[in-house]
C-alpha positions, 0 to 999 in steps of 0.5 A: 573945166576948160578941158571938159569944155574943149572935150565938149566942143570936140564932141559937139563939132563933128555931130552938128557937121555930120548932122549938117551932112545927112540933111544936104544928102537928104535934100540932094536926094528929094531934089532928084526924086522922080517917084512918089506916093502922095502924102495926101489925096486931093481931099473930095475921094477920087474926084480928082479934077480928072488927069489934069487935076491930078497931074496938078497935085503931084507937081505941087506935092513935089514942088513943096518937098524940093523936088527939081523935076517939074514934068509930073504925071499922076500913074492914072488910066482913063476910059472912053464912051463905048468902050474906046481906049482911053489913056493907059497910066504906063503911057503918061509917065516916060521911059524910066528910070526912076527913083524914090525920095532916098535915091532907090530905083523903083524901076527902070523902064516901063516894062520893068516897072509892069514885071516882077521885077520891079521895085515898089513895096511898102519900104520903097514906095515912099511919100514926096517927104520921104517918108513911109506909108501904113499899109495892111495890119497897122493901125490906119490902112492907106495902102490902096492907091487909085490907078484904074488900071490893069495890071499892064499899066492900061485902061481897064476893059473890065465894063463898069466904072473903073476910073470914077468917072475918069476922076471926077466923082466922089460919090457913087461909082468905083475905081481900080486900085493897087496895093503899095504894101504887096498886101490884101485879104487872100494870097493872091496875085492880085491882092499883091499887085501894086496897080491892080487889086480891086475896085474901090467901094466908091467914090467918095472919101469915106467909102475910099476909107472903108477899103483901105485907102485915103484917095492916094496915087502914084506920081512919076516924073514923064522923063 
């Protein structure tokens, strides 16, 4: 009887220590996280409260997850009336490199991020909690990520509304989205784009859901 208890303890204690070690490693990786996809949207479609509201959403989720960095920026572009230059998503996020909640580097630099060599895909585009997101082919598809950007991460010159009124509309309008899982209806370059796949059907939460979205964002530390 005594021998059985000792044997169980000898097995149980190392398992507890190993689990604690794994938890510690995961927490350390989340603490040094510099990139994630928001696990939830703000809840009002593409009305994010403008760029400031979007940045604040990224920062709040990161803080709740235990990230040490505080200078979080949403990967979003804006346009100005008359077609003047707005904000470019690529200019808002620093120089890189960036890593996800599990310590995997998704891009080494801005140029790397906007090249075919970046490492953003369904396996690496994790939430601030280190969890994966569902995509095309899953029971619930949330692969549309709001960006308002062209493939180079700049504000779109396509014409019309491409940013849901610079992230202040939750009704009529449209916003360019990317596909975090690099999957789409057709095998085209745009459908496989992480940051510039197509325009949304509208700006409300229900309209975003209709095309496979949930008002989610890419968040980067502007390092």
